[in-house]
Every structure is written in structure tokens, then in C-alpha cells.
C-alpha angles and dihedrals in degrees: 000000000000117000128189134180115261118197122235088242092056092047091051093049092046095050090050089051091047091051090051090053091048093057087081095045121143120289089230099081137342116268108278096222134279118333113203134206111239103167139020128185133163137208105199116244092236095064114133138178122217118282143088118317111272141193092077091136095053113109103253090215090064119106103263097180094237097319125121133215137281102032124231092249141318107334114232094222151109097062106199098172136015125195135166117281134183126306094017091303129126134234115224123191121214118218125230096301116251104014101267139063090232096060102033105067092109094049111097112216113238146149123227136216109226134189105212112197111189091178090061095029091233139123120207126196108230099177144316141229117219117216115233142172103215094157099052096245100139092093095219135059110282126205091257095042096139097040125106096229095039094208112197116234139194090267091062103046137002102221111203112151136028145176137181117241121215090258091060096254124129128237117201129190114210136187110220095072094008091241141163110233125200121204134174122233090273091060094252118144106242103177133036113264110277115230123225119251123197132219123252088258090072098043090107092053096045096086091224095297121137093225142018106278132181125210087259093058112131089240090066099046093102096049116116100259145328093287089057093047091050091050092052096047126080095205130056122253116273090014102113131105103338093152134037132169134190126219125246091260092046094237104103128058121201111207122199129196118220094219138025126253112281097242097038108139089213105062123206099031120122124209120238116187134184119235121193111218097200094058094030091229142109112259099214092245111128143162137193124232113207114219114223087225118024093226093054124102136210128241106193146354115212128177119224097175140350095294110014127082137181116228127191111215123187148167121236096250133102141195117008091351095058106115109159123042110140145152119223135189119222129182124205087209089061111061137147127262092280090064095235111058110096126225116228131218119193111240102172140355105218091202094058108049118147112230093207090163098052094240091154135039125221114243133178092234097044126077118220106005122125137050091335105047119203129195095208102172126137090231127029106176109164133070124162129168111236089184138337094293104023128079132189114216126184129192125226104224097196088216122248100000106063123077106171100138100041119019112242092009120102110248123253120227104263125199118193137182116212127189117218124218092225123043121238125234089250116184102148133028103212 
């Protein structure tokens, strides 16, 4: 990685600025020490794969941050999960497209193989796998219902989290159901979508529904309007499986909702449930993650050993208004008196990273570059441990709608490496 000399004066100034930032650290735990920026790479916002121009369902009056419709092809954007792939590459999953079912029917769901080069600061798209439903397993009419290939689109599912099982198949957590989806290595859906149960502790908040269901659930499509769909659901929109981890032996998934059930008497707690891959069923084991601020959301859940997980927690702001972007550690062996509420330890504040190597340069028209590096994006949805004290984090650029780094300019997809002051007890890397 690049290294550059940093003067003692700059160090002193930066540490003072960092200390000032840390005065408003989370109430959960004191800051663990200085987190440093060790790698920075970018996939430009205007990166497309071959295919017809898309974005035709986007409202042309929306703020497109300098972009025009239709796009040149399929945008490589909105990375909602990143996991290791072959040959030192990474797989990155795109989410549903443009943030809503109504505007994403021409966005084909896919995951990409990427070569991330931190020496050069670049990210190259090596290939992609399109998600399809050739065996008619979705259980509801998809956008490409009559097509031979039956490509899945962002109007069918909102894909947000994924992991690789030992047999080479892919598990994806999505938000519209929310459902668990099972794909083979070719991107073909190989099991019917698996609905989401809830524990007895949430019966009073379930509104009489058998499963956790969002307003975008297929069961509510024919209702009169969005108000009727929200009234019928027991989960808020875009609050499904934002995070999903896999156990060390690869046989248990841990699914995590992004929001609490609407009528939960304990606001700000998010349900985590264990799913047994062998039996294709939920085990009944569950935990609750307590948000630091009830209106926050999470971006990812990643296991580092049999009981400990990393969680990205964030506010919904971007740019200079971004105030809460943090990585926490939770341990299922360390719970509250109720036996299910997790205790949190702050691992990294993503708005207070020390750029000791001078990888970025402060500029008046750029938010968060310079000695104190900030990751000021609305959505940050990928965290992966490279080793015990190094984390990879990836922004979700919500193309073309987010502009967290440069006001009025659509965000790039940024990949960063951060070094932690305290090593994790890392035993697995997925």
C-alpha cells in the first residue's frame, strides 16, 4: 500500500481534531483508540455492464446528481454485501436497483466479481452472475414471467445480504418479503422463497400475521394503495434482511432485520434469528440487537467466530450531515438479563478514521478527505474482516441518488481498508 510522510505538526493537529470528534462518540462504549485508513479504492459511479439502457421507470423529475436517463447499460452499483470470491477477488451483490419496487422493474438482479487493487486504488469488474428463476419457484408473477430466461429484477426482490454455503450455493436475504433466497452458482433460484417467522416475544407485535411481512410483500400487491399495504404489514418498508451471517461450519445462517416490528413495545430492537441450512428451517434461537438511536438502521451482520459478530449501524444522513456511521461487536455469549438482548462494543467510528498514510487529500468541494477521513455515505452495507485487525468496508452508492462525498455529484462505490487498534478474535472470514 502507498505510504507517505506525515509531519509531527500534522499528526498533532489531526489527533486534536480526532479527539474533538470523539467527544460525541456513542454512549454504548468509549472509543477504542485510533482507527487508521490503510487502503482506498474506487469503482466509478458511471460503471455499466452490457445491456439495454435502463432506468426508464425512474421519475425524471428526481434529483439524479448530474446523470441523465436512460443509462448506458446496467449500472454496477448499490453494493449491499461483499464477500470473498475466487483468485483473491470479491463478490459484490447489487440491491434492488433504484430503491423501490416501482422504479426498478428494468434492473436485473446480479452479483459481480471484482478485482480490488488497493495499490492502484482501482476496482475492476471481472464478471457477473445474473439472478434468474428458470423453475418458476418465486411463487408470484415476476416481471419477466413470460420470458424464457426469467431474469429476476428489482421489482421482484430487494437483495441485500448474501453468503456462500459449503456446497457452493448462495444464500441471499431480501427485504420485500422478507425472504431467504437460495441460488446455485449459476444464479438460478433452486428453492421457493422462505418466509420469516418470529419468536413468541413478538406475537403481540405481529398484527395477527403468520410471518414477518413488509408492505412490499407479494400478498399485499393487490391492495388499494401504499397506505393499505402499510396497514396490512407488520414490518416497515425496506426493513427486511439487511444483514446475514454464516457460522464457522457453514451450516447456520443468522438473519437480521433492518428495522423492528411496527408494533413492538420495545422500540429500536432488531431481530436476529438462526436458520439451519441442513433442515432448511429456522431453529427458534434468536437475539435482539439494540440500536443506539431507535431511528437508526443496520447495514450488515458478519460473523468473526462462533459467537461474535460485526454490525454496521448508521443514521440515514449523508455528507456533512452524516453523524452516526459505526461498526459494533456483539457476542451471543454476552447478553442481558432477558437472555436475548445483545451487548454492544464499539469497534470503529467510520466518521473518525485517521489517514496516517495520506491516502486522501482535503478539498473544499469534497466531504471527508484529509487527515481525518470520513465515510459519510447514507448507506454503508458491507464489512468483511481481512485479518484480525483489518476490515474491508464498502459503500452502497444508491446510484444515482446519493451524493455524500461531493454535493450534487453521484457517489462512486468506495472500498476502504481500516486498521483497528485492538485485534478481533477472528476465526472465520465470512
